[in-house]
C-alpha positions as CSV (number, residue, x, y, z in Angstrom):
1,X,35.8,-7.3,7.5
2,X,39.1,-7.8,9.4
3,X,41.4,-5.0,10.4
4,X,44.1,-6.0,7.8
5,X,41.5,-6.1,5.0
6,X,40.1,-2.7,6.0
7,X,43.6,-1.1,5.9
8,X,44.4,-2.7,2.6
9,X,41.1,-1.3,1.2
10,X,42.1,2.1,2.5
11,X,45.5,1.9,0.9
12,X,44.0,0.8,-2.5
13,X,41.4,3.5,-2.2
14,X,44.1,6.2,-1.7
15,X,46.0,4.8,-4.7
16,X,42.8,5.0,-6.8
17,X,42.2,8.5,-5.7
18,X,45.8,9.7,-6.3
19,X,46.4,8.0,-9.6
20,X,47.0,10.7,-12.3
21,X,47.5,8.4,-15.2
22,X,45.1,8.7,-18.1
23,X,42.5,6.0,-17.7
24,X,40.4,4.2,-20.2
25,X,36.6,4.3,-19.7
26,X,36.6,0.8,-18.3
27,X,39.3,1.5,-15.7
28,X,37.5,4.8,-14.7
29,X,34.3,2.8,-14.0
30,X,36.3,0.2,-12.0
31,X,38.0,3.0,-9.9
32,X,34.6,4.7,-9.3
33,X,33.2,1.4,-8.1
34,X,36.2,0.9,-5.8
35,X,35.7,4.3,-4.3
36,X,31.9,3.7,-3.8
37,X,32.6,0.3,-2.1
38,X,35.2,2.0,0.1
39,X,32.8,4.8,1.1
40,X,30.1,2.2,2.0
41,X,32.6,0.5,4.2
42,X,33.9,3.7,5.7
43,X,32.8,2.9,9.3
44,X,34.7,-0.4,9.0
45,X,37.8,1.3,7.8
46,X,37.5,3.8,10.6
47,X,37.2,1.1,13.2
48,X,40.3,-0.6,11.8
49,X,42.3,2.6,11.8
50,X,41.2,3.6,15.3
51,X,39.9,7.0,16.4
52,X,43.3,8.9,16.3
53,X,44.2,7.7,12.8
54,X,40.7,8.4,11.6
55,X,41.0,12.0,12.8
56,X,44.6,12.5,11.6
57,X,44.6,10.5,8.3
58,X,41.1,9.5,7.1
59,X,39.2,12.7,7.6
60,X,41.9,15.0,6.1
61,X,42.1,12.6,3.2
62,X,38.3,12.8,2.7
63,X,38.4,16.6,3.0
64,X,41.2,17.0,0.4
65,X,39.8,14.4,-2.0
66,X,36.4,15.5,-3.2
67,X,35.5,13.4,-6.2
68,X,33.5,14.1,-9.3
69,X,31.2,11.1,-9.0
70,X,27.9,12.2,-7.3
71,X,27.0,8.7,-6.2
72,X,30.3,8.5,-4.2
73,X,29.8,12.0,-2.7
74,X,26.2,11.2,-1.7
75,X,27.3,8.0,0.1
76,X,30.1,9.9,1.8
77,X,27.8,12.7,3.0
78,X,25.4,10.1,4.5
79,X,28.2,8.1,6.2
80,X,29.8,11.1,7.9
81,X,26.5,12.0,9.7
82,X,26.9,8.8,11.9
83,X,30.6,9.1,12.4
84,X,30.9,10.9,15.8
85,X,31.6,7.7,17.7
86,X,34.3,6.7,15.3
87,X,36.3,9.9,15.8
88,X,36.3,9.7,19.6
89,X,32.8,10.9,20.6
90,X,31.2,14.4,20.9
91,X,34.4,16.0,22.1
92,X,35.9,15.4,18.6
93,X,32.7,15.9,16.6
94,X,34.1,19.1,15.1
95,X,36.7,17.0,13.2
96,X,33.8,15.9,10.9
97,X,33.0,19.4,9.9
98,X,35.7,20.1,7.2
99,X,34.7,17.2,4.8
100,X,31.0,18.0,5.3
101,X,31.6,21.7,4.7
102,X,33.3,20.8,1.3
103,X,30.3,18.5,0.4
104,X,27.9,21.3,1.3
105,X,29.3,23.4,-1.5
106,X,29.2,20.9,-4.4
107,X,27.0,21.5,-7.5
108,X,24.7,18.4,-7.1
109,X,21.7,19.3,-5.0
110,X,21.1,15.9,-3.5
111,X,24.7,15.8,-2.2
112,X,24.4,19.2,-0.7
113,X,21.1,18.3,1.0
114,X,22.6,15.1,2.4
115,X,25.6,17.0,3.7
116,X,23.3,19.6,5.4
117,X,21.3,16.8,6.9
118,X,24.5,15.3,8.4
119,X,25.7,18.6,9.6
120,X,22.4,19.2,11.4
121,X,22.7,15.9,13.0
122,X,26.3,16.5,14.2
123,X,25.4,20.0,15.5
124,X,23.4,18.4,18.3
125,X,26.5,16.6,19.5
126,X,28.5,19.8,20.0
127,X,28.6,21.4,23.4
128,X,27.5,25.1,23.4
129,X,31.2,26.2,23.6
130,X,32.2,23.8,20.7
131,X,29.2,25.0,18.7
132,X,30.4,28.6,18.8
133,X,34.0,27.7,18.3
134,X,33.6,25.3,15.3
135,X,30.0,25.0,14.0
136,X,28.9,28.7,13.9
137,X,32.1,29.7,12.0
138,X,31.3,27.0,9.4
139,X,27.8,28.4,9.0
140,X,29.1,31.9,8.6
141,X,31.7,30.8,6.0
142,X,28.9,29.0,4.0
143,X,26.6,32.0,4.3
144,X,29.2,34.4,2.9
145,X,30.6,32.0,0.3
146,X,31.2,33.2,-3.3
147,X,29.2,30.4,-4.8
148,X,25.4,30.2,-4.4
149,X,25.7,26.5,-3.6
150,X,27.3,27.2,-0.2
151,X,24.8,30.0,0.6
152,X,21.9,27.8,-0.1
153,X,23.3,25.1,2.2
154,X,23.8,27.7,5.0
155,X,20.1,28.3,5.0
156,X,19.4,24.9,6.5
157,X,21.8,25.3,9.4
158,X,20.7,28.5,11.1
159,X,17.9,26.9,13.1
160,X,20.0,24.2,14.6
161,X,22.8,26.4,16.0
162,X,20.8,29.5,17.0
163,X,19.1,28.2,20.2
164,X,22.3,27.3,22.1
165,X,24.3,30.4,20.9
166,X,25.1,33.4,23.1
167,X,23.1,36.6,22.5
168,X,26.0,38.3,20.6
169,X,26.4,35.3,18.3
170,X,22.6,35.1,17.9
171,X,22.6,38.6,16.6
172,X,25.3,37.7,14.0
173,X,23.3,34.6,12.9
174,X,20.2,36.7,12.4
175,X,22.2,39.2,10.4
176,X,23.5,36.4,8.1
177,X,20.0,35.0,7.6
178,X,18.7,38.5,6.7
179,X,21.4,38.9,4.1
180,X,20.5,35.6,2.5
181,X,16.8,36.6,2.3
182,X,17.9,39.5,0.1
183,X,20.6,37.6,-1.8
184,X,21.0,38.6,-5.5
185,X,20.6,34.9,-6.5
186,X,16.9,33.6,-6.7
187,X,18.1,30.1,-5.7
188,X,19.5,31.4,-2.4
189,X,16.3,33.5,-1.7
190,X,14.3,30.3,-2.3
191,X,16.4,28.4,0.1
192,X,16.0,31.1,2.7
193,X,12.3,31.3,2.2
194,X,11.9,27.6,2.6
195,X,13.7,27.7,6.0
196,X,12.0,31.0,7.2
197,X,9.3,29.2,9.2
198,X,11.7,26.7,10.7
199,X,14.0,29.6,11.8
200,X,11.1,31.6,13.2
201,X,10.3,28.8,15.6
202,X,13.6,29.0,17.4
203,X,13.7,32.8,17.6
204,X,12.6,35.0,20.5
205,X,9.1,36.5,20.0
206,X,10.5,40.0,19.8
207,X,12.9,38.9,17.0
208,X,10.0,37.2,15.2
209,X,8.0,40.4,15.1
210,X,10.9,42.8,14.4
211,X,12.9,40.7,12.0
212,X,11.1,37.6,10.7
213,X,7.9,39.3,9.8
214,X,9.6,42.0,7.6
215,X,11.6,39.2,5.9
216,X,8.3,37.3,5.3
217,X,6.8,40.5,3.8
218,X,9.7,41.1,1.5
219,X,9.9,37.5,0.4
220,X,6.2,37.4,-0.2
221,X,6.6,40.3,-2.6
222,X,9.7,39.0,-4.3
223,X,10.0,39.3,-8.1
224,X,10.3,35.5,-8.4
225,X,7.0,33.6,-7.9
226,X,9.0,30.5,-6.8
227,X,10.2,32.6,-3.8
228,X,6.8,34.1,-3.1
229,X,5.1,30.7,-2.9
230,X,7.6,29.4,-0.4
231,X,6.9,32.5,1.8
232,X,3.3,31.3,1.9
233,X,4.5,28.0,3.4
234,X,6.5,29.9,6.0
235,X,3.4,31.9,6.9
236,X,1.9,28.9,8.7
237,X,4.8,28.6,11.1
238,X,4.9,32.4,11.7
239,X,1.2,32.7,12.3
240,X,1.4,30.1,15.1
241,X,3.8,32.2,17.0
242,X,1.9,35.5,17.0
243,X,-1.1,36.9,18.9
244,X,-4.4,37.6,17.1
245,X,-3.7,41.3,17.2
246,X,-0.2,40.9,15.8
247,X,-1.5,38.5,13.2
248,X,-4.1,41.0,11.9
249,X,-1.6,43.8,11.9
250,X,1.6,42.1,10.7
251,X,0.7,39.0,8.6
252,X,-2.8,39.2,7.2
253,X,-2.2,42.0,4.8
254,X,0.6,40.0,3.2
255,X,-1.4,36.8,3.2
256,X,-4.4,38.5,1.6
257,X,-2.0,39.8,-1.1
258,X,-0.7,36.2,-1.7
259,X,-4.2,34.9,-2.1
260,X,-4.7,37.4,-5.0
261,X,-1.2,37.0,-6.4
262,X,-0.7,37.5,-10.1
263,X,1.0,34.1,-10.3
264,X,-1.3,31.1,-10.2
265,X,1.4,29.1,-8.5
266,X,1.3,31.3,-5.5
267,X,-2.5,31.2,-5.3
268,X,-2.2,27.4,-5.6
269,X,0.1,27.3,-2.6
270,X,-2.4,29.4,-0.6
271,X,-5.1,26.9,-1.5
272,X,-2.9,23.9,-0.8
273,X,-1.9,25.2,2.6
274,X,-5.4,26.5,3.5
275,X,-6.3,24.1,6.3
276,X,-3.0,24.7,8.0
277,X,-3.4,28.4,7.6
278,X,-6.9,28.2,9.0
279,X,-5.8,26.4,12.1
280,X,-2.8,28.8,12.6
281,X,-4.8,32.0,12.4
282,X,-7.8,30.9,14.5
283,X,-11.6,31.2,14.0
284,X,-12.0,34.9,14.2
285,X,-9.5,35.7,11.4
286,X,-10.8,32.7,9.4
287,X,-14.3,34.2,9.3
288,X,-13.2,37.7,8.6
289,X,-10.3,37.1,6.1
290,X,-9.9,33.4,5.0
291,X,-13.5,32.7,4.0
292,X,-13.6,35.5,1.4
293,X,-10.2,34.4,0.2
294,X,-11.4,30.8,-0.1
295,X,-14.4,31.9,-2.1
296,X,-12.1,33.6,-4.6
297,X,-9.9,30.6,-4.8
298,X,-12.9,28.4,-5.6
299,X,-13.7,30.6,-8.6
300,X,-10.1,31.2,-9.6
301,X,-9.4,31.5,-13.4
302,X,-6.9,28.7,-13.2
303,X,-8.2,25.1,-12.9
304,X,-5.2,24.0,-10.8
305,X,-6.1,26.5,-8.2
306,X,-9.8,25.7,-8.2
307,X,-8.9,22.0,-7.8
308,X,-6.6,22.6,-4.9
309,X,-9.2,24.7,-3.2
310,X,-11.9,22.1,-3.9
311,X,-9.7,19.4,-2.2
312,X,-9.8,21.6,1.0
313,X,-13.6,22.1,1.2
314,X,-14.3,19.4,3.7
315,X,-11.3,20.3,6.0
316,X,-12.3,23.9,5.9
317,X,-15.9,23.1,7.0
318,X,-14.8,20.7,9.7
319,X,-12.4,23.3,11.2
320,X,-15.0,26.0,11.4
321,X,-16.4,26.9,14.9
322,X,-19.3,24.5,15.8
323,X,-21.5,27.5,16.6
324,X,-22.8,29.0,13.4
325,X,-20.9,26.5,11.2
326,X,-24.0,25.3,9.4
327,X,-25.1,28.8,8.5
328,X,-21.6,29.7,7.3
329,X,-21.4,26.7,5.0
330,X,-24.9,27.0,3.6
331,X,-24.5,30.8,2.9
332,X,-20.9,31.3,2.1
333,X,-19.5,27.9,0.9
334,X,-22.3,25.9,-0.7
335,X,-23.1,28.4,-3.5
336,X,-19.5,28.1,-4.8
337,X,-19.6,24.3,-4.5
338,X,-22.7,24.2,-6.7
339,X,-20.8,26.0,-9.4
340,X,-17.9,23.6,-9.2
341,X,-20.1,20.6,-9.7
342,X,-20.6,21.7,-13.3
343,X,-17.0,23.0,-13.8
344,X,-15.5,22.8,-17.3
345,X,-12.4,21.1,-15.9
346,X,-12.6,17.4,-15.0
347,X,-9.8,17.6,-12.4
348,X,-11.7,20.3,-10.5
349,X,-14.9,18.1,-10.6
350,X,-12.9,15.1,-9.5
351,X,-11.3,16.9,-6.6
352,X,-14.7,18.1,-5.4
353,X,-16.2,14.7,-5.7
354,X,-13.5,13.2,-3.5
355,X,-14.5,15.3,-0.5
356,X,-18.1,16.6,-1.0
357,X,-19.7,13.5,0.5
358,X,-18.0,14.3,3.8
359,X,-20.1,17.4,4.1
360,X,-23.2,15.3,4.8
361,X,-22.0,14.4,8.3
362,X,-21.3,18.1,9.0
363,X,-24.6,19.4,7.7
364,X,-26.9,16.7,8.9
365,X,-29.8,14.7,7.4
366,X,-32.2,17.5,6.3
367,X,-29.6,19.7,4.6
368,X,-28.0,16.7,3.0
369,X,-31.3,15.6,1.4
370,X,-32.4,19.1,0.4
371,X,-29.1,20.6,-0.7
372,X,-26.4,18.0,-1.2
373,X,-28.3,15.1,-2.6
374,X,-29.0,16.9,-5.9
375,X,-25.3,17.6,-6.2
376,X,-24.4,13.9,-5.6
377,X,-26.9,12.8,-8.2
378,X,-25.5,15.2,-10.7
379,X,-22.0,13.9,-10.1
380,X,-23.1,10.3,-10.4
381,X,-24.2,11.2,-14.0
382,X,-21.1,13.2,-14.8
383,X,-19.3,12.3,-18.1
384,X,-16.0,11.9,-16.3
385,X,-15.5,8.4,-14.8
386,X,-13.2,9.7,-12.1
387,X,-15.9,11.9,-10.8
388,X,-18.5,9.1,-10.6
389,X,-15.9,6.8,-9.0
390,X,-15.0,9.4,-6.3
391,X,-18.6,9.7,-5.4
392,X,-19.1,5.9,-5.2
393,X,-15.9,5.4,-3.2
394,X,-17.2,7.8,-0.4
395,X,-20.8,6.5,-0.2
396,X,-20.2,5.4,3.4
397,X,-20.3,9.0,4.5
398,X,-23.8,9.5,3.1
399,X,-25.0,6.1,4.3
400,X,-24.3,7.1,7.9
401,X,-26.6,10.2,7.5
402,X,-29.4,9.4,5.1
403,X,-29.0,5.8,4.0
404,X,-27.9,4.8,0.6
405,X,-31.4,4.0,-0.7
406,X,-31.9,7.7,-1.5
407,X,-29.1,7.2,-4.1
408,X,-29.8,3.7,-5.3
409,X,-31.7,4.5,-8.5
410,X,-29.0,6.9,-9.7
411,X,-26.2,4.7,-8.4
412,X,-27.1,1.7,-10.6
413,X,-26.5,3.4,-14.0
414,X,-23.3,4.9,-12.7
415,X,-22.0,1.6,-11.4
416,X,-22.9,-0.2,-14.6
417,X,-21.2,2.4,-16.8
418,X,-18.0,2.3,-14.6
419,X,-18.1,-1.5,-14.6
420,X,-18.1,-1.5,-18.4
421,X,-15.7,1.5,-18.9
422,X,-13.1,1.1,-21.6
423,X,-10.3,1.9,-19.2
424,X,-9.5,-1.2,-17.3
425,X,-8.2,0.7,-14.3
426,X,-11.6,2.3,-13.9
427,X,-13.2,-1.2,-14.0
428,X,-10.6,-2.3,-11.4
429,X,-11.5,0.6,-9.1
430,X,-15.2,-0.1,-9.1
431,X,-14.5,-3.8,-8.4
432,X,-12.6,-2.9,-5.3
433,X,-15.5,-0.8,-4.0
434,X,-18.1,-3.5,-4.7
435,X,-18.0,-5.2,-1.2
436,X,-18.6,-1.8,0.4
437,X,-21.5,-1.1,-2.0
438,X,-23.0,-4.6,-1.5
439,X,-22.9,-4.2,2.3
440,X,-24.7,-0.8,2.1
441,X,-27.2,-1.8,-0.6
442,X,-28.1,-5.1,0.9
443,X,-28.3,-8.7,-0.5
444,X,-31.6,-8.3,-2.3
445,X,-30.6,-5.2,-4.3
446,X,-27.2,-6.8,-5.0
447,X,-28.7,-10.1,-6.3
448,X,-31.1,-8.2,-8.5
449,X,-28.9,-5.5,-9.9
450,X,-25.2,-6.2,-9.4
451,X,-24.7,-10.0,-9.3
452,X,-24.5,-10.3,-13.1
453,X,-21.8,-7.5,-13.2
454,X,-19.6,-9.4,-10.7
455,X,-19.9,-12.6,-12.8
456,X,-19.1,-10.7,-16.0
457,X,-15.8,-9.4,-14.5
458,X,-14.7,-13.0,-14.1
459,X,-14.4,-13.3,-17.9
460,X,-12.9,-9.9,-18.6
461,X,-10.1,-9.9,-21.2
462,X,-7.7,-8.2,-18.7
463,X,-6.1,-10.6,-16.2
464,X,-6.0,-8.0,-13.4
465,X,-9.7,-7.6,-13.6
466,X,-10.3,-11.3,-13.5
467,X,-8.0,-11.6,-10.5
468,X,-9.7,-8.7,-8.6
469,X,-13.2,-10.2,-9.5
470,X,-12.1,-13.4,-7.8
471,X,-11.0,-11.7,-4.6
472,X,-14.3,-9.7,-4.8
473,X,-16.3,-12.9,-4.7
474,X,-14.5,-14.0,-1.5
475,X,-15.3,-10.7,0.2
476,X,-18.9,-10.9,-0.8
477,X,-19.2,-14.4,0.7
478,X,-17.7,-13.1,3.9
479,X,-20.3,-10.4,3.9
480,X,-23.4,-12.3,2.9
481,X,-22.6,-15.8,4.2
482,X,-22.1,-19.4,3.0
483,X,-25.7,-20.1,2.3
484,X,-25.9,-17.2,-0.1
485,X,-22.7,-18.4,-1.7
486,X,-24.0,-21.9,-2.1
487,X,-27.2,-20.8,-3.8
488,X,-26.0,-17.8,-5.8
489,X,-22.3,-17.7,-6.6
490,X,-20.9,-21.2,-6.5
491,X,-23.2,-22.7,-9.2
492,X,-22.4,-19.9,-11.6
493,X,-18.7,-20.3,-11.0
494,X,-18.7,-24.0,-11.5
495,X,-20.6,-23.7,-14.8
496,X,-17.5,-21.9,-16.2
497,X,-15.5,-25.1,-15.9
498,X,-17.0,-26.1,-19.2
499,X,-16.3,-22.8,-21.0
500,X,-14.5,-23.3,-24.3
501,X,-12.0,-20.6,-23.4
502,X,-9.2,-22.2,-21.3
503,X,-8.6,-18.8,-19.5
504,X,-12.2,-18.9,-18.2
505,X,-11.8,-22.5,-17.1
506,X,-8.7,-21.4,-15.2
507,X,-10.7,-18.6,-13.6
508,X,-13.0,-21.3,-12.2
509,X,-10.0,-22.8,-10.4
510,X,-8.9,-19.4,-9.1
511,X,-12.4,-18.7,-7.8
512,X,-12.5,-22.1,-6.0
513,X,-9.1,-21.3,-4.4
514,X,-10.5,-18.0,-3.1
515,X,-14.0,-19.3,-2.1
516,X,-13.1,-22.6,-0.5
517,X,-11.8,-21.1,2.8
518,X,-14.8,-18.7,3.1
519,X,-17.3,-21.5,2.2
520,X,-16.0,-24.2,4.5
521,X,-15.5,-27.9,4.3
522,X,-18.9,-29.1,3.3
523,X,-19.5,-26.9,0.3
524,X,-15.9,-27.3,-0.8
525,X,-16.1,-31.1,-0.6
526,X,-19.5,-31.6,-2.1
527,X,-19.7,-28.9,-4.8
528,X,-16.2,-27.7,-5.7
529,X,-13.9,-30.7,-5.3
530,X,-15.7,-32.9,-8.0
531,X,-15.3,-30.1,-10.5
532,X,-11.6,-29.7,-9.8
533,X,-11.0,-33.4,-10.1
534,X,-12.9,-33.5,-13.4
535,X,-10.7,-30.7,-14.7
536,X,-7.6,-32.8,-14.1
537,X,-8.3,-34.3,-17.5
538,X,-8.3,-31.0,-19.4
539,X,-6.5,-30.9,-22.7
540,X,-4.6,-27.7,-21.8
541,X,-1.5,-28.2,-19.6
542,X,-2.0,-24.8,-18.0
543,X,-5.3,-25.9,-16.7
544,X,-4.0,-29.2,-15.4
545,X,-1.1,-27.7,-13.4
546,X,-3.5,-25.2,-12.0
547,X,-5.7,-28.1,-10.9
548,X,-2.6,-29.4,-9.0
549,X,-2.2,-26.0,-7.4
550,X,-5.9,-25.8,-6.5
551,X,-5.8,-29.2,-4.9
552,X,-2.8,-28.1,-2.8
553,X,-4.7,-25.0,-1.8
554,X,-8.0,-26.6,-0.8
555,X,-6.4,-29.8,0.6
556,X,-6.1,-28.5,4.2
557,X,-9.9,-27.8,4.2
558,X,-10.8,-31.4,3.1
559,X,-11.1,-34.3,5.5
560,X,-8.6,-37.3,5.4
561,X,-11.0,-39.6,3.5
562,X,-11.4,-37.1,0.6
563,X,-7.7,-36.5,0.5
564,X,-6.7,-40.2,0.4
565,X,-9.6,-41.6,-1.8
566,X,-10.2,-38.7,-4.2
567,X,-7.3,-36.2,-4.3
568,X,-4.3,-38.6,-4.0
569,X,-5.1,-40.7,-7.1
570,X,-5.6,-37.6,-9.2
571,X,-2.4,-36.0,-8.1
572,X,-0.5,-39.2,-8.6
573,X,-1.8,-39.4,-12.2
574,X,-0.8,-35.7,-12.8
575,X,2.6,-36.6,-11.3
576,X,3.1,-38.8,-14.3
577,X,1.9,-36.2,-16.8
578,X,3.9,-35.6,-20.0
579,X,4.1,-31.8,-19.3
580,X,7.0,-30.9,-16.9
581,X,5.1,-28.1,-15.2
582,X,2.1,-30.3,-14.5
583,X,4.4,-33.0,-13.1
584,X,6.2,-30.4,-10.9
585,X,3.1,-28.9,-9.3
586,X,1.5,-32.3,-8.8
587,X,4.6,-33.6,-7.0
588,X,4.8,-30.4,-4.9
589,X,1.1,-30.8,-3.9
590,X,1.7,-34.4,-2.9
591,X,4.6,-33.3,-0.8
592,X,2.8,-30.4,0.9
593,X,-0.3,-32.4,1.6
594,X,1.8,-35.4,2.9
595,X,0.2,-37.8,0.5
596,X,3.4,-39.6,-0.6
């Protein structure tokens, strides 16, 4: 955009913003769009105005003219975060603070969050002196604002200005943060709790112990569970900063209380953050405090909590000290896992099934066979398809330890049931795992037990299944080789070319497209090409134009003689077809294969 155009846009924008006439809905929409376009070109306008006019005209205008349209405000908040260079560099970064301060107080949350994000970015461009002169006063104003919106925004700014402030100013910043942690409005306390861990990381250790820990304790016992659960999240950051002795004395009583909180949402947060908490507190406290808490979470009365804890079983076990780990798992974790295998809630069982196979690599061959294998077999027979699917999708973990043959007899019924499940997404998922299963079970088992399933998927009534089944065949050929394909798969695929259902005939072409590259020139030329050429005379136009597309696809694999003597005449004939689509794809194939 040229300088003159930018200035004209600025002028028209100011007119649109200052117009006080009553507008029709149509003109209101037009003006809103004009404002949005102007905001998106704000950097261009600033370049055209120059740094001085941007500071003296554009920024005051933006500060005074806060619009009602959230989309415009969001775009403005985002643009201003990258505006330092356009106002004259870091020395003038403070000029950007007034409009962003206004944006940080608006009602719409996404606008406030974006304004805070931009303010955090700009804070790094202030010198320590400028920070105390301009940025810290802004934070104080927001923190003591009448509206909760400004106070919530302030919570996200303390951590970026604290490290470079003087000791006296640091004390003021900590005081403001303490006030927000005990604010009358729950939304403000939530915002403070969500930033407690971040703020703790930039404080001196003495301040963490004397001020942050008491704030954490108070927030963790707040009357609002939405505040208490955010305090749990902050606990991870706080725990990383303290010694084992301080942790045990200052933090663990509160964390134990959170793990038994009356609100399931708080207990859920403890379960969800368990691995991070475990790493933060270290092995000694884990064994003494966290393992008992985890046991309670695994048998919690709320299914959501049990499911969240079940998801963390593998990570918990992996993070235990190597010495004595096996004993701890066998005696203190496994009994609770066994209960969850037969849980009444399918989400809990599904969560456990997604991670339980990973325990085999931790516990080793003997324990896996004796203790885990019965659980795997029970889950393979579970009535919930997601449970069976999660076990099958993680078979590689068990295969590394005991080999998959131990499961093969139970695997087969589970695979067959999933392959024929009424929900097509379940069928799709098992197809995607078939190459992995085939590789682990071996070619003989596959040919005997699973080959017919793969062929049945090719004629499924759902297109997504037929498409996935086609890709599955290609992966199987890559795994088992071209000789296997020639003897086992290709003949069965080619028979479908005579199927009365035209969709199945088209599937033959899709399979040939996928298999040709994996099978190579000889098999493609001798076995597949004759079938494709024969299908060029199909009565259904959809089949004929897919013949043209298939010839274009397999053409590069064929030799010159086959292209000139067999493919070219057929494409030329299709190029004269009465159907426009057939004619188009035939001519495209002729062009791509250079057969004109």
